C-alpha positions in Angstrom: -17.5 -2.4 -11.7 -19.0 -0.5 -14.6 -17.5 0.1 -18.0 -16.7 3.8 -17.3 -14.6 2.8 -14.2 -12.8 0.0 -16.1 -11.9 2.4 -18.9 -10.7 5.1 -16.5 -8.7 2.5 -14.6 -7.1 1.1 -17.8 -6.1 4.6 -19.1 -4.8 5.6 -15.7 -2.7 2.4 -15.4 -1.2 3.0 -19.0 0.1 6.3 -17.7 1.1 5.2 -14.2 3.0 2.0 -14.9 5.8 3.6 -16.9 6.1 6.3 -14.3 6.1 3.6 -11.5 9.0 1.8 -13.2 10.9 5.1 -13.5 10.1 5.8 -9.8 11.4 2.4 -8.8 14.7 3.0 -10.6 14.9 6.4 -9.0 14.3 4.9 -5.5 17.2 2.5 -6.1 19.6 5.3 -7.3 18.6 7.8 -4.6 18.6 5.1 -1.9 22.2 4.1 -2.8 23.6 7.5 -3.5 21.2 10.3 -2.5 19.0 11.6 0.3 17.5 8.7 2.1 14.4 10.6 3.2 13.3 10.8 -0.5 13.9 7.1 -1.1 12.0 6.2 2.1 8.9 7.9 0.9 9.1 6.0 -2.4 9.6 2.7 -0.6 6.6 3.5 1.7 4.4 4.1 -1.4 5.6 0.9 -3.0 4.9 -1.0 0.2 1.3 0.2 0.2 1.0 -0.6 -3.5 2.2 -4.2 -3.0 -0.1 -4.6 0.0 -3.1 -3.4 -2.0 -2.4 -5.4 -5.1 -0.6 -8.6 -4.2 -2.1 -9.1 -0.7 -5.6 -7.6 -1.2 -5.0 -5.1 1.6 -6.0 -1.5 2.0 -4.2 1.2 -0.1 -3.7 3.2 3.1 -1.9 0.4 5.0 1.5 -1.0 4.9 2.1 -4.7 4.3 3.6 -4.9 7.9 0.4 -3.6 9.5 -1.8 -5.8 7.3 0.4 -8.8 8.3 -0.2 -8.1 12.0 -4.0 -8.0 11.4 -3.8 -11.2 9.4 -1.2 -12.9 11.6 -3.0 -16.3 11.6 -2.4 -16.6 7.8 0.8 -18.2 6.6 2.0 -15.3 4.4 1.6 -13.0 7.4 3.6 -15.2 9.7 6.4 -15.1 7.1 6.3 -11.3 6.9 6.3 -11.0 10.7 9.2 -13.4 11.0 11.3 -11.6 8.4 10.6 -8.1 9.8 11.3 -9.2 13.4 14.8 -10.2 12.3 15.5 -6.5 11.5 13.2 -4.8 14.0 11.6 -6.6 16.9 7.7 -6.3 16.9 7.9 -4.2 13.7 4.5 -5.4 12.4 2.8 -4.9 15.7 4.2 -1.4 16.0 3.2 -0.6 12.4 -0.4 -1.8 13.0 -0.6 0.3 16.2 0.5 3.3 14.3 -1.7 2.7 11.2 -4.9 1.2 12.6 -6.5 4.6 13.3 -6.0 5.5 9.7 -7.7 2.2 8.5 -10.6 2.8 10.9 -11.1 6.4 9.6 -10.8 5.2 6.0 -13.6 2.6 6.6 -15.7 5.0 8.5 -15.5 7.6 5.7 -16.0 4.8 3.1 -12.9 6.0 1.2 -12.3 2.4 0.0 -15.5 2.4 -2.1 -15.8 3.0 -5.8 -15.6 6.7 -6.9 -15.4 6.7 -10.7 -18.8 6.2 -12.4 -20.6 5.9 -9.1 -24.1 7.3 -9.1 -24.9 9.9 -6.4 -27.5 9.0 -3.8 -28.8 12.4 -2.9 
């Protein structure tokens, strides 16, 4: 990772983190008292964020789908067990729905560095 990418990431996070906290609080309020569809989108985005940051997954994938791919790992078995309590085969269904997106992302190399990357023309 080069200095330009680190600087851009740091500045971006300084702007995003306060908005993320406000977004989280809005999800809670809207989820309890407002239109559930709006809260669902926020929860889905938070799910992807947690998967990418805490579980080293892809930003385009939910924690449930990632757990199904990594089902031999302890953390994944715990996620699968918890989600199965609420929705049988949830992680398997999530992976079936999301795997084409992951495959496309990898094929198009969308997971690679973009800021400060030199062009290879």
